N, C-alpha and C positions, 0 to 999 in steps of 0.2 A: 410383497413386491419390493425389490431393492431400488433405492434411489441413488443417483449420482450426487455426491455432496461436493460443494466447493470449499476448498481449504482457504481460510482467510489469509489476507496479505500478512506476511511476517512468519508464516508457517509453511512447511513442505512435508512431503511423504518420503521417508528414507527407510529402506528395509522393512516396509510394512507398518512403520510407526510414524505418527505425526510428531514433528519436531520443529524447532525454530530454524528460520533461515537467517543467518547472521546479517547479511547485507540489508534484508528487509526489516529486521529488528532495529538496526541502526536508522533506517528510514522512518519507521514509526516513531521512534524516540525523537528524532529530529523534527518531524512534522508537529508533534505535540509541543515541543520546546519552542519552535519558531512561532506557532500559533499563539501560545501563551505570552510570547514576547511582542505580540502585536502585528506580526506579518499577515498579509492577506493570503487567502487561499491561492490566488493567482501567483503571488510571489513564491509561495511554497512549491507550487507546481513547477515553476521555472527553476527553482533550486534543485528539485529532484531530477529534472532533465539535465541540468548542467553537471550534476554528479553522476550521470549515466546510470541512474537507478531505474530499472524497468518497472512499469506498473504491472505488467503481466507478460507472459511469454509471447503474446501476439503483438504487443505494442510497447514502445518505450515512451510514448506520448502521455503526458499527464495533463489533466485540466482541473480546474477548481472543483468540479463536481465529483472527482474521485475521492475527495476527502469528506464528502457529505453522505449521510444516510439517506436512502430513498424511502420516504414515508408514504408514497402512493400505494394504494391497495387495489 
């Protein structure tokens, strides 16, 4: 049985191939850099919104939980 797979943030499907999405690659690099420089997750979320980087196609709203892994099972 086939499963629908979610393509991770920073990647997209083009011509049947998974490839990087330049604006999202920039966002990922910025998120890591800002976090390592001591910014809070909330500050980073506000930065992403101010730069008009969408979290997904349904929402341009970021929150501090978007940057965290969900370890609940």
